[in-house]
Each structure stands twice: as C-alpha cells, then as structure tokens.
N, C-alpha and C positions, 0 to 999 in steps of 0.2 A: 503492499500501500504504498503510496505516495501523500507526503503533506501538502497542504493547501499553498500555492505559491503568494497568495497575497491575502491580507488581512481583511475580513469583512467590515469590521469599523471603520477603516481607511477610505473604503471606498464610499461609505455612506457618509464619511468626511466630505470627501469630495464633491459629491451631489450637492449636499446642505449648507457646504460652508465656504469651501476657496474656489468651488467650478472649475472651470479650464485654467484658468491661470494656476492651480496647484498650490505647489511650494512657493512660490512667487507671487501669492495671493496679497494684498494689502488695501487698508484705506489708510485717510490721513487725520480722523478726528472729526469731530464736530466745531463749525461754525455760526454764528448769529446772521442770516440775510438781512436786507432791506427793510425785508417786511416784519422783522422780529422774530422767523421761525428759525428752529435751531437742523439744520441742512448737515448732510453729511458732506465732507470733504475727499471725494472718491480718488482712486488712482488716478496720475495724469501719465500714464506711459508705464508701458513693461520696466521692472527691474530684477534683475537676477541677484537674487539676493546671497548665492553663494560666493558672489564676488566680495562680499561685505564680512569685516569681521564681525565675531557678536560685540563687543564693544561700540564699534561703527553705529550697528543699529538699536542698541540700547540709547545710547546718547542722542537717535532720532528720534525713538520713544519719548524722551525727556525734555523735547524742544518746546518751546511755548506753544499752547495752542493755536496761535495766529500766525506761527512760523510755516512758511510754505514748505518747509524741507521734513516738519513733523509726520512722522508713519505713527499710527496707533495700534491697529489689529494687524497681525503679519503673519503669512506663511499658513499650509496647510490647514493648520490649526487654530488660525485667527487667534495668536498668542497677544494678551493687552499687556500693556508695559509693568503692571505690578505681577503680573502671572510670570512675566520672563525675568523679574528681578530674583523671584523667588525661587525659579526654576535654576537661576543660575548660582545663588545661594545654596541651595539644597545639593545640587548634584556637583558643586565643586568647579564648575565650568569656567574656563580661563578665556578671558575677554579677548585674545588674539586669534582664536581660534575660527574658522569660516564657518557660517550660516547656512551651510549646507542641508541638503534632504536627508542627509544620516543624522545629522545634529538635530533638526525638526523632529523626525521618529524617535531620537532618544528622548528627547524633553515628553514627546506623547505617551511613550510606554514606559518611562521611568518615573515620571513625577506627574503629568495630567491625570492617569487613570491609577496612579498607585499613591503618590503623596498627595494630592490636593482631592482627588475624588477617589478615596480606597474602597469606596464601595463596589465599583467597577471590579476592580483587581480580585477584591474577596470573593466575588460571585464566579468568575474564569476560573480561578484555582480551588474553587469549592471549600473555602473556610466555612466552617461548620456556623451557623446562624444566620448566613449571607444569604441574600434573596437577589432573584432576578428584577423585582421590582425597586428595592434599593439601587441597584445597578442603574436602572433605567432614569430614577432621580438624579443619579450624578451624572449621567450623560445630556440631561436636560437642562441641570443647571451650569453647565459648565458649555454646552452649544445649545442657542436657540433655535436651530431647526429640529432638535430632537423634541420628540412627545414626551410631555410628562404625566405618569402613570396616574395620578391624582387630580389633574386637570381632564382627562377624558383625552389624552393623546394630543391636546394643543401644548403651544408653547409654555415655559416656564415664566418667560418673560411677559408683561402686559402690555395693553397698547397695540399696535397692530404686527406686531410678531406672529409670525406666522409658521407651525412646525413644519416642515415639507418631509421628515422622517417620521413615519407612522412607529406605533407602538410594536406591531408585528415586525415591521421591518429590523428594529433595535433588537427584538427578542431574538430574532432569528440570528442575526451576528451575533450575540452574545451567546446563545448556545452553540453556536458554528464551534467559537472559539474555546469555548467550556471542554465541550467533545474532543475538541484536536490538543488542549492539554492534558486533560486525563489520558489520551491516548499515549501521549510521550513520555507520562510518568510511569504508564504500563510496562512501556518497552523498555525502563530502565535510564531515562533521560533523567538527567538532575534538575530538581524544581528550577533551579535561576536560568538554567540553559533552555529548559523549556517552557519559559514564561518569554525569552528572549525571540525564541523560534515560532511560537503563538502570536506576538506581538510583530514580528517581520513583517516588512513593506518592500513595495519595489525596488526601493532604495536599498536596500540589505538582500539579497536573493540568497535564498534558501535551497539549497541542494536535495536531491531526493531522498536522503538518509537524516533530513532535518538540521543539516551542518549548515551554521553561516559560511557563504564563500570569502573569506577574508585573508589578507597575506598575513603570516605570524609575525608578530610583532619585533621581535629579532630577526627577521631577515635579513636587515642590514646591520647586524652587529649593534645597533643604538635601539635605546629604548625612549619615546620620548611625547609630549604632550598629544592627546588624541587616540595615542594606542590602547591595544585592551589587550587582557589575557593572561594564560598560567605564568608567561616570563614577568608580566608587570604585577602580578600578584606576588611572586617570587621576590620582587624588588622592594615592594611595598613590605613583604614580612622582615628583610633584610635590614631594612632603614628603620623601622620600629625596635629590632633588637639592638641595633645599635645607637639607640637612643634619638634619632634625629627626627625632631618633628614639624607641623609645618608653622605657618607663619604666625598661629595661633598657642603655639605650644602645644596644640594637641597630636595626639597616635592618629596614624593613618589606619581608614578602614581598608580592609584587604580583599577588594574587591575586583581587582586585576584591571580598574580604569585609571588611566593616568590621566589625571586634572589636576587642577590648580594645587592643592593640598599636598601631591605627590611632587609637583615641580619644586615646590616650596623646601619640601624634605631634602630635596635631591641638592639642592642650592644650599641647604643647612650644612650639609655632609661636604661640598665641594668648598665651602670656607673653610670650615675646618680642617681639610687635608690642605687647604694653600693652591685648590685646583681653580680653573676656570671656572668663574660662576655664570652659567648659562642654563641650570635648570636640565641639561640634557644627560642622561645615562649613557655616556659612550665609554670607550673601553678603558681610559684612566680611571675614570670614576666607579666603574665597577669594580675594576681591579682594586681600588682603593677602599670600598667598600667591602669586597670580600675580606681582605685582610682586617678590617675594623671589629666584623661580626665575630669571629673566633672567641673574643674575650667576653660578648654578648649574648652569645648565642645560647648560652644555657644559666641564663641568670637565677636568682634565688628570688623570694619573696623581699620587695626593698632593696636590691641592689638594683644595678647597672640592667637597663631595659624594661621595665616596669611591665613584665609580660601579662597577657590578658588569658582570660580563660581558652578563648578561641586560640592562641598560640601555643598554651598549654598542650590543647586537643590536638594540635597538628603536631605537635611533638611525639605525644603516644600512637597517633596514629597519621605519619606523613601521607600527604594526598599522593594517591597513585596514577601517577597521569592527569587526567582531567577530573578523577574522580575523588572528591574531597571528601573527610569525616563531617557529621552532622549530629547535633544532639538529639535525642531518640526520647529523652525521659529525665524530668527536671527532680530537683531534690526538693522533698517534701511532698512531694505529690500524692494523692490520697490513692493507696491502691487496697482500698475497702477493709480488710481488716489490717492494715499497715500503713504505716507513713514511709515514703521512699526516701532512705537513708542516702542517698548519691545521688550521681549524674550519668544516665547512659548515654551511651553514641557509638556510632557504626559507621558505615562508608554509605554516601547515599545510594540509593538502588535497593533499598530492601534485602531481602532473603536470598539474594543470588548474586551473580559475580564475586566481586574482589571479597564480599564479606564470607562466602561459602569455602575461600581458599584460606582460611585461617592466616591473615596477614600477620607480620608480626608487630607486636607491642613494644614499646621503649618506656622507659623510666622519665617519669615526669620532673624527678628532681635529682638533685647527687644526695647520696646519701648511704646508709647500709641496711640490709635486705634484713628484714628480723622475724619473716615468716614465709614459709612457701608451702603451698598444698593444701591440703584440707579437701572436703567435700565438695566446695565451690570454687577448686581451684586457684585462690587467694595468693598473692605477693603483696608483702606489705614493705614498706621504704619507709624510715625512719629520717628526716631531715636534721639538720644542725639545730633548731630550732626546738626538738622534739616531737613534731608532729610527724604524724601514721598515714600515709598516703599508700591507701589499700586498692589494690584493681583484679576485681573479683570473676570467676566465669572464665578462665583463662585454658584453653587447651591442653596446651603445654607450659612449661616453665624451664628456662636456661637460667636461672640463677640460684644462688644455695643462701644457707641464713649464713650472717657474719660477713657476706662481699660487699664491699664498696662498689658503687655504681656512680657514675656520673649522669645526668640529666641527656637524655637521647642515647642512653646506651639499649639496647636489644634489652628484655629480659624474659619474652615468651610468647606465644600466640596467641590471638582472638579465639574464642570457643563459645559456648553455650553450658559451659559444665555445672550441675548442681547433684545433690544429693541424688537423684534419679540417673548420674550418668554423664559423659561428655556432650549431648546432646536434650540436656534437661532443659533450658532456656534457649530462646532464638539467640543467634549468632551478634554478640555485643560487649562491648566492655561497660563494665561497672565499675565508676572510679567514687572511692568514699574516703574523707577526709576525717581524721581525729585530731584535737590538741593533745597535749602532753594530758591532759586528766582523763584521756577516753571521751572526749564529749566531741559530738560529730559538729562538723562545720560545712555550710554550704559551699563546695568548690568553686562554684561560678563568681560567689560573692569574694572568696579568698584572693582568687587570683585577680579578678579585675577590679578591686579595689585597694592593690598595691600601687604605691608611689610611683609616680610614671617618671621616667628618667629622661632629661633633657639636656643636649649640648650645651657647655657653659657659653654665658654672653662674653664678646669681646670686651677685654676692660677698660676701653675706651668709651663702653656704653652701659658703666653699670649702673647710672643713674641719671637722673635728670640732668643734673649740675653739669655732667661732662657733655658741653655742648659738641657736635659734631658738624662738618659741613655737610649742609644739604639734608641734614635730618629733620629739619621743620625751618620753616620761614614763613614770613608774614611779610605782605605788601605793603603795609602801613606800617611794620618796624614797633609792634606793641613794647612798652614798658613793662620792665617787673610786675607792677601792680596789676596791670591788664593780662599778661600773661598768668599770674597768680588767681585771678577770676576765672579764667579760660580753665586753669586745671582743674579750681572747685567746681565748675559748672559741669566738666566731664565728669567728675566725679559723682556730682548728684546725679548725672542721668544715666549713670552707669557703666561709661567706658571707661576697659582698662587698656595698659600695655600687654605687649603680645604675649608675656607671661601670665596674665590675669591679674596683675596687681593695680591697686589704686595707686593713682599717682600723689608723690608728695608735692603741695602748693608753694614751691619754692621760687616760683617767676623765674624759672629758667628752661628755655626750649632747647629741651636734649630730646634726644633718641623716644626716650619712654613717651613723653608726651607727642612727640610724632605718631608714634604706634597708636594711641587713643584718640589722636585727630583725622588719621587716616580711617579708623574704625567707626568713628562718627559720620566722616564723609563716606563713606560706603553705606552705612544704613540708609543715608539720606539720599540715595542715588546720583552723588556729586564724584568729580574726579579724586580720588584717593590719593593725590600726592602731598600730603601733612601741608600746604598752603593756606594761612589762614586769610583767604582773600575776600572778597565781597559776597561770594555767592554763601559761602559756609560761615561768614557772621551773619547773613540774613537768616541763615537756617539757624544759627543759634537764639537769634532774636525771636524768631517763631515756637523755638523748643521754649523759651521761658514764657513766653504767651497761651502756649497749648498746655490744656490740663492732661495728666497722664491717666494711663487707665485705672491706676490704682487712687485718683482722684474724685471723691464723690461727684465732682460736677462734671465729670466725662460723660458721655450719654450711652457707652456702653459698660459701666463700671456694675452695674448690676449681673451682668454676663462675667465682669472678672471676680464678684464677690462670689460666684455661682463655683466659678474653677478654683478659688482660693479654698471654699468648702469641701469640695473634690480632693484636692490635695491633701485636707487635713486629713484626710480619712487613712491615708496611706499608712504604710508603717513609719514611727518616727525617725528610722534612718534614712527615708529617702532623701531628705536633703539636709545638708551640713546648716544650713542657718534658716531663717524665717525670710530673709532678703532673694535666696535661691529659690524658695518656696513661691513669693511672689512674682519673682521673675518668670518662673513657669507658668504661673497662672496668666498672666500678660501673654505670652506666645502660646498659651493653649486658647485663648480668644480670639485672636487672630488666624488660627488654625481651623478653628471650629467655624468663625465666621468667612473664611475663606470657601470652607466646603460645604457652607448651607447652611451651618447649624444656626438655631434661632436664639437656642437656650442651652445650657450646658446642666444634665440631671446628675450625671456622675461622671469619676474621674479613676480608672483603674490601671492598674501596672499591665506591661506586657508579661507573657509567661518569664522571660528570663530577666526580666526585671531591667532591661535596658529603655524601654519605652513606656509610655503614657497612651491612653483612649481616651478621649473626651466623649462622652457618650450622651445622644437625647433620645429619651425614651428609655424604656427598660431593655437591659441586655436578654432577657429571654424571650423578647417581642420580635419575631423577625423582621418588623418593618424597622428596627430601629436605626438611628444612624449614629455614626462614630467617626470619627480622625484618629489617626496617629500620629504622634512626635517624638522625636529623639529626647529623653528625659535629660541627659546631660548638656545638650544644646539649649534645650530651654532653659535649665537653670542657670546658665550662663549668659541669657541675652538679655542686655539690659530692658528694661519696662518701656523706658523711652522709644528705643528700635520696635518694640511692637507696636507701641501705638503709634508711631511713625506707619510702620505696615498698615494698619488697621484702616487709619485715615485714606491712605493710598487707594487701598482695597476697595473702601466705599466710593470715590470718587471714582475710581477707573469703571465700577459697576454701572453707575451712575450714567456714565459718557457712553458706556456699550449699551445699556438698553437704549438711550436717546439715540444713536448712532442706527442701532438695528429697527426702530421704530420707523425713524425718518426712511429708510432704506425701503421697509415694507411700504410705508406709503406712496413711496417713488413707483416702486414695482406696479401697485394699485393703480396708480394714475396712468401708467403705461398700458 
C-alpha cells in the first residue's frame, strides 16, 4: 500500500484561503476609504516570498497601516503578524532563513495545528478524549473559510464571512489524516515521523515507503541553520553534554532541527574554543566539540552537563539508527492494586523490531554494582551520593556485585523478566531510584531538576559595570540616571539578562543591560540591536501606560485570576516562586485566548510534568477545549511580554475579521 502524496487539509486550505496564489498569497491589511468604510488593501502584484527572508517579511508585516509596503496575512495559510511572531518564537526560527514553501508548511504542521490549535493534532493522532468536533472548531477559529460545528457549518467569524469549506469536507480530511497516521503507527513508524508524513505537502515529497525525500544533513560534512535529522540531534546532544546553551542560557531541545537556539549554542562553543564564530558546525567546530564532550559525556547529578532524564534514558538505551527510546510508563502511576515505583521505557515501535532483539542496556551513572539477579533480573548501582539506581526485568546481566562501572558502560540486555520467567512482562526497562535511606524518588524529577551547566562568561562582561564596545548604546546618549531608570523599568517588567538575572540598577550600560534591552525589543517586535532609540523609548513609554494582565484594570484580568487559581492547585513544587507562578498565569492567558478559549476552568500538568494544559470545560467532557504550553518557558516569560502578546493578538484578530468581512462584501457585490 502507498501512502497519500498530498495532505487533504492543505488542499482545502488552497480552496478556501490562498486560492491560485498558494504560497505567494497575501493582502496588505485594511484602510479607511473616503466614504469612511474599511476596505481591504489587496495585493498589487505577484510576490515570490521564497526570495524574502523571514526577518524581511516580519518587518513588512509590522509596518504602519498606511505604509504601501505593508503586508498583513501572508502565504498559503494566511498567517497574520501576531501568529507569525509567535511561530518564530515557539519554533526557534531564524530571521535570516528564506520564507520558502517548506517553511510555510513547517509552521502549519508544527505550530498552527499543534501549538496554537492543539485539538486538530490531538484528534489526528488519537489522543484520548479528543473529538472531531473540537478539531473542526480549531480549524474554523483559525481559518474563516472552514465551517464551525456549533454554528451549523457557518463561519466562526461574524459579518459577511462565508464558510466555503463544509463540515463534511473538513470531517473527511480529518478522518483521512487520522487513518493515515494510525496506519503508519501500526507499520512501526515512530510517532514523530508519522506526524511529519501525514502532514507532508507537495513541497516535501514523500516516497512510497513514507519517507521524506531529502538530502542528509551531513551530506556536505557541515551542519547549518535549517537542516534537520539524526546528525543535528547528535550535535544538540553533544552541545548539551558540553554545557553550551542558547542565547538565553537554556538547554537545547534535542529535536533534530537546526534552528536559532542550536546556532546560538554552536556560537557559544566557537567562542569558548576561539574559533570563527559563524554558527556553522564545520569540521573544526565538530572536532572541538568531540574533544570537549568526553569530560561531559558522563556527568553526575549537579556536575558538568546538567543531564536531563531524556539524556539519561538515551545513555541507558542509545538510539538504534532512527529508532529512539521513549517513556511508556511514568512514576507514581496508578496500576490498580499498586502505585508504579519507577519509569518504564523501551524503543519506539511497540513489541516488535529492536525491542525483541534484547538490546544492550548501559549504566545511567558511575558507581558500584551492589546487586545482580533475582526473579526480576535486577541490577543495582550505587552512585557517589549513596543513591541506588535500579534497573529491572533485564534478560541477561554482564556485571557482578562489587564491580565499578562508569556511566554508559554496558551492564546487560533488555528483557521482560519476572517471577514467571524471562517473558513474564513486555520487553522494556524499569528504572527506579532510591535515596540513601531507601526511599523511592521520581527519576524524571531527579534528573530534570539538576542544575544546568553553562559555559563561563567572558571576564570583560561579568557585570553591567564592564562596559564593552557595541554592547548597548543610545542615540540620545542617556546619562547614568536615565540608564538607572531604564534598568529599573526592565526589572519591573521582568526582563533579565541572558542568564536570567535581574539587572543591577547602577547606571552603567554594560553587556547584561544590553541583553535585557534586546529581550524587551524582541518581545515588542522591534529590531533587537540593544540600541535605545526612538522606537524603543516609545515602546517603553507605552509599557508604563498599559496595565499588566496582573493589574485589575486590564480587561483580561479576570482570566488571569482564573489561571492563577488553576496553577495554585498544582503541586507546591511546580514553581520556585510566586513570580514564576504569575508569569505562567499570564502566559497561559495569552495561549488560551490565541486558541479561542474564553475562560480557564482548570489548569493541569502534563504527564511528564514539563507542560501545562489550560482547560475550558470539564476534562471528562469530549467537547472540552484545551491548550498546551511549556511550563519552564511560561514561568520565565515576563508578564509584560504576555500582556503585549494578548494586546497584539486582539488587534490582529479584529483587523483580520474586518478584512474578511470587507472581502466577502466585495465578492457579494461582484
């Protein structure tokens, strides 16, 4: 059987949104005509958007409404400015990359129908509780041409908007994609790859085996921006092990996508090794990284590397080609008559393939082997802190009691051993962790909460008082008092330096202040150059006059309070401070409103504890709506930034509705 060559949702999108112009479709927003009516400033000629960088396009989207070069909704998916900005931030896109059809499709398949409208993704992949109606609501709320199930198939937007895509058409497309995804999973395709395949478009051809036809990232011996694959994932893992973070001091997501964060981490390595700083992983950079990794390849808790649970799992079960390990059971899960005391994992693909070949298991830590064998095929290793790392259900064991092992050493093979024999359980690794007193600990929390290691800052930029050439400047030459007020304002709004530290209000324009200024500029859609020019000063003035979401005067303060109450119901260890909780509440309001939620009835943590779900309705009700956000990112996002995002999203949604109504009036007159 051959998989389909095109995505049925994309074909409907072409019919209802972009038309014949496809990836090069656009409009220029609205303007007020002489008769006082709002009219659409349509396209005034064809544009090949693949000739523009993402940054150039964003700049054009943020021009004034009267500027003749302004572009509003753009491309095959009619992406408006606030959505584009959010996609760039969430996906870590680089402003220098071209706005190609492939990039447009990536924004669609990895953000629009995943991060912004998760109900679409959840239904296609068969998430429990997901419904087709909720997915159709998501489609209708993002694109006016799709009919809304609660409005009898009419457009979600009022006025003269007309839904040209019927409920039957969207249902058929969703069912086709859902069936295609399920078929791939049954054939042993990894979930991430199955999603890529089922959302692939003509811009990303898929061969008859369902594999994307793309060149290997290392075909030229160099890894650079825009490339993806296992080679990039290996690079990201090594950079994490060596302690090189992105520009904000964050560990890289080992997702195999060479985006902005990966480039910043490569640049960090290049600076530390005194190499040419270009963000490209060429031969010298890769050789330097290989030389740096051995000392960080087997980090212990709290040591160099700040290894995550994902890192640790991949040490115990290294990826086999394109097949990676994944968690199949979480700590403290209710197992009927007992509570699960560890974390279960094996390779993606179920009980077949590599999982049935008894793959080698490697030690998660350096330490002494204290127990081998028993009816569960158990191997116990005591680390330097006295913690016992215990792996159960092994098929064979290759170590002995008293043996010293290092992290990554082979210790046995994966199996399903139990009191009933070698195949008493499904083939997997059960990893449990006990402290020196024998108390069970959550392995995921143990590893994920270890302090991250970051490369040292240069000696000449250790503080704001160490002013360096070009670190930050002002066209108006502010004096120490003006600078001190600026630093106080940035602290008040929650903008920190690259290491997440509040500024010292010392009146000195140093590197740390420059980093906070650039963070503020990025949040406000300004050129992030660290220059306190007229536009930045104007934005700061607006910030002083605009109430935050946490202020009772803000129109969405009620929703903010709902988010706060929901977050307060989580475990006390969910956030390190009240400020982090309120930051997360503000970010939750933005994500909820951007996804069409009108209230937040509850907030629940994701199974692995790294994410949050804002929920409208009851969780057990199939018609509930929800939106997902990353907990760590939400906790560190300033309330002021979320306030700006809410304001911009509201303005863009209003403009888009006006433009759609005007376009429909023109169609009806014609």
